[in-house]
C-alpha positions as CSV (number, residue, x, y, z in Angstrom):
1,M,171.7,78.5,110.0
2,P,171.0,77.2,106.9
3,L,173.7,76.8,104.2
4,T,174.4,79.3,101.8
5,P,175.7,78.9,98.1
6,E,179.3,79.6,98.9
7,D,178.9,76.6,101.8
8,N,177.6,74.2,99.6
9,Q,180.2,75.1,97.1
10,F,182.5,74.3,99.9
11,L,181.7,71.1,101.1
12,K,181.1,70.0,97.2
13,G,184.9,70.4,97.2
14,L,185.7,68.5,100.1
15,F,183.5,65.6,99.1
16,Q,185.7,65.9,95.9
17,Y,188.7,65.6,97.3
18,L,187.8,62.6,99.9
19,H,188.4,59.6,97.6
20,E,189.9,55.9,98.1
21,K,192.8,55.6,95.2
22,P,195.9,55.2,96.5
23,L,197.8,58.5,97.0
24,E,201.2,59.3,95.0
25,P,204.4,59.8,97.5
26,G,204.6,63.6,98.1
27,D,200.8,64.0,98.2
28,P,199.9,66.7,100.4
29,R,197.2,65.0,102.0
30,Y,199.7,61.9,103.1
31,V,200.0,61.4,106.6
32,P,202.8,58.6,108.1
33,L,199.9,56.6,110.0
34,Y,202.5,53.2,109.4
35,E,205.5,54.9,110.4
36,S,204.3,56.4,113.3
37,Q,203.0,52.8,115.2
38,P,204.9,51.3,117.7
39,D,206.2,48.3,115.6
40,G,207.6,50.6,113.2
41,D,207.3,51.0,109.3
42,P,206.3,48.1,107.5
43,V,207.6,49.6,104.1
44,G,210.9,50.3,105.7
45,R,211.1,46.7,106.9
46,L,210.2,45.3,103.0
47,A,213.6,47.5,101.5
48,R,215.7,46.4,104.3
49,E,215.6,42.7,103.2
50,I,215.9,44.2,99.7
51,H,218.7,46.1,101.1
52,Y,220.4,43.5,102.9
53,S,219.7,40.6,100.4
54,E,222.5,39.8,98.0
55,S,220.9,39.8,94.3
56,D,217.1,38.4,95.1
57,S,215.1,37.9,97.5
58,R,211.2,36.9,98.1
59,Q,208.6,38.9,100.0
60,F,205.2,38.6,101.1
61,F,202.9,41.8,101.6
62,S,199.2,42.4,102.4
63,G,196.5,44.6,103.8
64,F,193.1,44.2,104.1
65,R,190.5,46.3,102.0
66,G,191.4,50.5,102.7
67,S,194.6,50.0,104.8
68,G,196.0,51.2,102.1
69,K,198.3,48.9,100.7
70,S,198.7,50.3,97.2
71,T,199.7,53.8,99.0
72,Q,202.9,51.8,100.7
73,L,203.4,49.9,97.9
74,L,204.0,52.9,95.7
75,R,205.5,54.7,98.7
76,L,208.1,51.2,98.5
77,K,208.9,51.6,94.8
78,K,209.6,55.5,95.4
79,K,211.8,54.9,98.2
80,L,213.9,51.9,96.0
81,D,214.3,54.4,93.3
82,E,215.5,56.8,95.1
83,E,218.3,54.3,96.3
84,G,218.8,53.0,93.0
85,Y,217.4,50.6,92.4
86,R,215.6,49.8,89.1
87,V,211.7,49.3,90.3
88,Y,208.7,47.6,87.7
89,Y,205.0,47.4,88.5
90,A,202.4,45.2,87.4
91,D,199.0,44.6,88.5
92,A,198.1,40.4,89.1
93,L,194.6,41.4,88.2
94,E,195.6,42.1,84.2
95,Y,196.8,38.3,83.8
96,L,194.8,36.4,86.5
97,N,191.1,36.1,87.0
98,P,190.5,36.4,91.2
99,A,187.4,34.1,90.9
100,L,189.4,31.1,89.2
101,P,191.7,28.6,91.1
102,I,195.5,29.3,90.1
103,E,198.2,26.7,90.1
104,I,201.7,27.2,90.2
105,G,202.8,26.7,86.4
106,Q,200.0,29.2,85.6
107,L,201.1,31.6,88.1
108,L,204.9,31.3,87.1
109,M,204.1,31.9,83.3
110,L,202.1,35.6,84.2
111,L,204.7,36.6,86.3
112,A,207.1,36.4,83.7
113,G,204.6,38.0,81.2
114,A,203.8,40.9,83.6
115,F,207.8,41.3,84.2
116,S,207.9,41.9,80.5
117,D,205.2,43.8,79.9
118,A,206.5,46.2,82.8
119,V,210.1,46.4,81.7
120,Q,208.6,47.4,78.1
121,R,206.5,50.0,79.7
122,E,209.7,51.3,81.4
123,E,212.3,50.6,79.4
124,G,210.3,51.7,76.1
125,F,211.2,47.8,74.4
126,S,211.4,44.5,75.5
127,L,214.9,43.1,75.9
128,A,216.2,40.0,75.2
129,G,214.9,39.9,71.9
130,E,211.3,39.2,72.4
131,S,208.7,39.2,75.0
132,Y,207.8,36.3,77.4
133,W,204.8,36.0,74.7
134,T,206.7,35.0,72.4
135,R,208.1,32.4,74.0
136,L,204.7,30.9,75.7
137,K,203.6,31.4,72.4
138,N,206.4,28.7,71.2
139,F,206.2,26.3,74.1
140,A,202.3,26.4,73.6
141,S,202.8,25.3,69.7
142,A,204.9,23.2,70.9
143,N,203.4,21.4,73.5
144,V,199.5,22.1,73.8
145,E,196.5,20.8,71.0
146,L,195.2,24.2,69.9
147,D,192.2,24.6,66.9
148,S,192.5,27.4,64.3
149,V,191.0,29.9,66.3
150,E,193.1,29.3,69.5
151,L,196.4,29.4,67.4
152,G,195.2,32.9,66.1
153,L,195.0,34.3,69.4
154,F,199.2,34.4,69.4
155,S,199.0,36.8,66.9
156,D,197.6,39.4,69.2
157,V,199.2,39.7,72.7
158,A,196.1,41.1,74.2
159,K,193.5,38.5,72.8
160,L,196.3,36.1,74.5
161,K,196.2,37.2,77.8
162,L,192.3,37.9,77.6
163,A,192.1,33.8,76.9
164,I,194.6,33.3,79.2
165,R,193.2,35.1,82.0
166,D,188.9,34.3,81.2
167,G,189.1,31.8,78.3
168,D,188.2,28.4,79.8
169,S,188.7,25.9,76.5
170,F,192.1,28.1,76.5
171,R,192.9,28.0,79.7
172,Q,192.4,24.6,80.8
173,K,194.5,23.0,77.9
174,L,197.5,25.6,78.8
175,Q,197.0,24.4,83.0
176,K,197.3,20.6,81.8
177,A,200.1,21.3,79.6
178,L,201.7,23.4,82.2
179,T,201.3,20.5,85.0
180,L,202.3,18.3,83.1
181,R,205.9,19.9,82.3
182,P,206.8,21.7,85.8
183,Y,210.5,21.4,85.7
184,E,210.3,23.0,82.5
185,I,208.3,26.0,83.1
186,D,210.3,26.4,86.4
187,A,213.8,26.3,83.8
188,Q,211.9,28.7,80.8
189,V,211.1,31.2,83.5
190,K,214.1,31.5,85.3
191,R,215.9,31.1,82.3
192,F,213.7,34.4,81.1
193,F,213.9,36.2,84.0
194,E,218.3,35.8,84.1
195,D,218.2,37.1,80.2
196,Y,215.9,39.9,81.0
197,V,218.1,40.4,84.3
198,K,221.8,40.4,82.6
199,K,220.2,43.6,79.6
200,L,218.8,45.4,82.2
201,R,222.0,45.6,84.0
202,E,224.2,45.9,80.8
203,I,222.0,49.3,80.3
204,H,222.1,49.8,84.2
205,P,225.5,49.1,85.0
206,G,225.2,51.2,88.4
207,A,221.9,49.7,89.4
208,A,221.9,48.4,93.0
209,G,219.6,45.5,92.3
210,I,216.5,44.4,90.0
211,V,212.9,44.8,91.8
212,F,209.4,43.3,91.1
213,L,206.3,44.3,92.8
214,F,203.4,41.9,91.8
215,D,200.2,43.7,92.9
216,N,197.0,42.7,93.5
217,L,197.3,39.0,93.9
218,E,195.6,38.9,97.4
219,Q,192.5,39.7,95.4
220,L,192.1,35.6,94.6
221,R,189.2,35.0,96.6
222,G,186.8,33.1,94.2
223,S,183.1,33.8,93.4
224,L,180.3,32.2,95.7
225,A,180.6,29.1,93.8
226,S,183.9,29.0,93.4
227,E,185.4,30.2,97.0
228,R,186.3,27.0,98.0
229,E,188.4,25.7,95.2
230,V,190.1,29.0,94.7
231,I,191.1,28.9,98.4
232,G,192.4,25.7,98.8
233,S,194.8,26.4,95.8
234,V,196.4,29.3,96.9
235,Q,196.8,26.9,99.9
236,T,198.6,24.5,97.9
237,L,200.3,27.3,96.0
238,F,201.7,28.6,99.1
239,S,202.1,25.3,101.5
240,T,203.4,23.1,98.5
241,H,205.2,25.3,96.0
242,I,206.3,28.7,98.1
243,E,210.3,28.0,97.1
244,R,209.5,28.1,93.5
245,L,208.5,31.3,93.8
246,A,211.6,32.7,94.3
247,I,213.3,34.6,91.0
248,P,216.9,34.2,90.6
249,Y,218.8,37.9,90.9
250,V,215.6,39.4,91.2
251,H,213.8,40.8,94.5
252,V,209.9,40.1,93.9
253,V,207.2,41.4,96.4
254,Y,204.0,39.6,96.1
255,T,201.1,40.8,97.9
256,V,199.1,38.2,98.8
257,P,195.7,37.5,100.8
258,P,195.7,38.5,104.3
259,W,193.6,35.1,105.3
260,L,197.1,33.3,104.2
261,K,198.1,34.1,107.5
262,L,195.7,32.3,109.3
263,L,196.0,28.8,107.1
264,M,199.9,29.3,107.5
265,S,200.5,30.5,110.8
266,A,204.5,30.5,109.9
267,A,204.1,32.3,106.5
268,P,206.5,35.4,106.4
269,V,203.4,37.6,105.2
270,E,204.3,41.7,106.1
271,I,200.4,42.5,106.8
272,L,199.3,46.2,107.5
273,P,197.2,46.4,110.8
274,S,194.5,48.3,110.7
275,I,196.2,51.9,112.9
276,T,196.1,51.3,116.7
277,Q,193.9,53.0,118.9
278,W,193.1,51.1,121.8
279,K,194.9,48.6,123.8
280,K,194.0,45.1,123.4
281,E,193.5,44.2,127.1
282,D,190.7,47.2,128.0
283,R,190.5,49.2,125.0
284,S,191.9,52.5,127.0
285,P,193.5,54.6,124.3
286,V,197.2,54.1,123.4
287,G,199.5,55.4,121.2
288,K,199.2,58.3,118.5
289,G,196.7,56.4,116.2
290,N,194.2,58.9,117.1
291,G,196.3,61.6,116.5
292,C,197.0,60.6,113.2
293,L,194.0,60.1,112.0
294,R,192.7,63.4,113.0
295,E,195.6,64.6,110.5
296,V,194.4,62.8,107.7
297,I,190.8,64.6,107.8
298,E,193.4,67.7,108.3
299,G,195.3,66.9,105.6
300,R,191.7,66.5,103.2
301,F,190.2,69.2,104.3
302,G,192.9,71.7,104.6
303,Q,193.3,73.9,108.4
304,E,190.9,76.5,107.9
305,G,188.4,73.9,106.2
306,F,189.0,72.0,109.4
307,V,188.1,74.4,111.5
308,R,185.1,75.7,108.7
309,F,183.5,72.3,108.9
310,F,184.1,71.2,112.7
311,G,184.5,73.8,115.0
312,D,187.0,72.0,117.0
313,D,189.1,68.6,117.5
314,A,186.5,67.1,119.4
315,R,183.7,67.0,116.8
316,A,186.1,65.4,114.3
317,D,187.6,63.0,117.4
318,E,184.3,61.5,117.3
319,L,184.3,60.4,113.9
320,V,188.1,59.0,114.6
321,K,187.1,57.2,117.6
322,V,184.6,54.9,115.9
323,C,186.5,54.5,112.3
324,G,188.5,51.0,113.1
325,G,191.6,52.5,112.1
326,N,190.9,51.9,108.8
327,L,191.4,54.7,106.6
328,R,188.7,53.5,104.1
329,D,185.9,53.4,106.7
330,L,187.3,57.3,107.9
331,I,186.6,58.5,104.7
332,Q,182.9,57.0,104.7
333,L,181.9,59.2,107.4
334,L,183.6,61.9,106.8
335,R,181.6,61.7,102.9
336,Q,178.1,60.8,105.2
337,A,179.0,63.7,107.7
338,I,179.3,66.1,104.1
339,L,176.2,65.1,102.8
340,R,174.2,65.1,106.0
341,V,175.6,68.4,107.4
342,G,172.8,70.8,107.6
343,S,174.8,74.3,108.9
344,L,178.1,75.0,109.8
345,P,180.1,73.8,111.8
346,I,178.6,70.5,111.8
347,P,176.1,69.7,115.0
348,E,176.5,66.9,117.1
349,Q,173.5,65.3,115.7
350,D,174.5,65.8,112.5
351,I,177.3,63.9,113.3
352,Q,175.4,61.0,115.4
353,A,173.8,60.6,112.3
354,S,176.6,60.3,109.8
355,I,177.7,57.8,112.3
356,R,174.4,55.5,112.5
357,A,174.4,55.8,108.4
358,V,177.8,53.8,107.9
359,R,177.0,51.8,111.0
360,N,174.1,50.6,108.7
361,H,176.4,49.2,106.3
362,F,177.5,46.6,108.4
363,L,174.4,45.2,108.9
364,P,172.4,43.3,109.6
365,L,174.1,40.1,111.7
366,S,172.5,36.6,111.7
367,T,172.4,35.9,115.4
368,K,175.3,33.3,114.7
369,D,177.6,35.5,112.9
370,A,176.8,38.2,115.9
371,L,177.4,35.5,118.4
372,W,180.9,34.8,116.5
373,L,181.9,38.4,116.7
374,A,180.6,38.9,120.1
375,E,183.4,36.0,121.2
376,I,186.1,37.9,119.2
377,A,185.2,41.0,120.8
378,E,185.9,38.8,124.3
379,K,189.0,36.9,123.6
380,R,190.6,40.0,121.0
381,D,191.6,36.7,119.2
382,A,190.6,35.3,115.5
383,V,188.2,32.7,116.7
384,Y,187.7,30.0,113.8
385,E,186.7,26.2,114.1
386,D,189.5,24.9,111.5
387,S,191.3,26.1,108.3
388,D,188.6,25.0,105.9
389,P,188.2,26.9,102.7
390,E,185.0,27.6,103.8
391,T,186.0,28.9,107.8
392,I,188.5,31.0,106.3
393,A,186.1,32.7,103.4
394,R,184.1,33.4,106.1
395,I,186.2,34.7,108.7
396,S,188.0,36.6,105.4
397,L,185.1,38.2,104.6
398,Y,184.4,39.6,107.8
399,L,188.0,40.6,108.0
400,D,187.9,42.6,104.6
401,S,184.4,44.2,105.9
402,H,186.3,45.2,108.7
403,H,183.3,44.0,111.2
404,V,186.6,42.3,112.9
405,L,189.7,44.1,112.7
406,F,193.8,42.7,112.6
407,L,196.0,45.3,114.9
408,R,199.1,44.7,116.3
409,N,200.8,47.0,119.5
410,G,203.4,44.3,120.1
411,D,201.3,41.0,119.8
412,D,198.9,40.6,116.6
413,W,195.4,40.4,117.9
414,Y,191.5,41.0,116.4
415,D,189.1,43.1,117.3
416,V,185.5,43.7,116.3
417,H,184.8,46.9,114.7
418,P,183.8,49.8,117.5
419,L,180.9,50.5,115.4
420,I,179.3,47.3,116.1
421,R,180.8,46.5,119.3
422,E,177.6,47.4,121.4
423,Y,175.1,45.4,118.9
424,V,176.9,42.2,118.7
425,A,177.1,42.4,122.9
426,E,173.1,42.9,123.1
427,I,172.7,39.9,121.3
428,A,175.0,37.7,122.9
429,A,173.6,39.1,125.8
430,G,169.8,38.4,125.0
431,E,170.9,34.9,123.5
432,A,172.8,34.1,126.9
433,K,169.2,35.2,128.9
434,K,167.3,33.0,126.0
435,A,169.7,29.6,127.0
436,E,169.5,30.5,130.9
437,K,165.1,30.8,130.4
438,R,165.5,27.2,128.3
439,E,167.8,25.9,131.0
440,A,165.4,26.8,133.9
441,E,162.4,25.9,132.1
442,K,164.3,22.2,131.7
443,A,165.0,22.1,135.1
444,S,161.9,22.9,136.5
445,S,159.8,20.1,134.3
446,E,162.2,17.9,135.5
């Protein structure tokens, strides 16, 4: 039966409700996906380390695109707020250009500036008599050779931040000064945090502690022209200067690139995995993953809307089983289903058309990449030859695009997205036959 005007209005409402924005704590659409995982709640572990540490701690949190990292950070903030902590949040992308390399002096300087801004937003004014940008102005005036235009930037904080983020000449001059004075920068930044923490404790004497969430640092990946340099700078940052990222009297949570784990296997990074739906050994169903992902659909559609659209669980489960345990891919499957449905409840052919549409987002693949993915699918491991920036950029690209999935049920492991698993297996089998034919022809000619 064709869709009625009422059906189209219903579908329009569903479509508009399906978005990828972070969900605020308490949102009725939120489903406790990670809390129900066999490995436990990653947000709970982050909070526990803050509880168990004395006055400060340093943690690294990460997740691939569509993993719900920002939603989990909001959960962490709410949890700590309720437990008496003063929690401040800043978006690193307001201060850093993700396409440019980063050095430790620049990061510390911007960390202090971001904290200053975050406190001002939460508390309504700058503490310790001045923001960090005032101290930066004093430092730059004394240590950096600036022209009249660059000096004028200090009269407008917004223009100053933009110049640090994107102004090549100004940023390079400042970076040179910071590099030449590492100990002075460390001392200045730490003294600034100490001043702020002292004032915050005076205003909030009963606070359990001070927490700073520095989000979106994982977006440092570079452009096509700069990715090698950016990845190399991040590798240096965390391998050489990791101890300098600890801030006295403040619990800092940095969100970092998930590929950092590939560069530094011992790096203490809490990474959000895809929701586990199958076993590593034989890919048989395991755990509560499928059920939780179906709850995500029910939460977005509502119980009546779910039945009206799908008719029963089986149709919804067809989308759940191929989403790879990733919220973004599940939402894309649902949006495509809404766009393609010809009658309600949705017919099987429209379900399959939706799956094909999302599968096409992953394709085409070069033969080289398909063979590499087939090897990952066979070994259930991240197969890469070395830790050169080009290699890390390549595997990071496929992890971010979900061609490759990071999973955890017990050990960490990897697999190829179910939407393309058969595709890469067919290419690998075809290439194997070609190789056998070449060997046979070579043998017969000898």
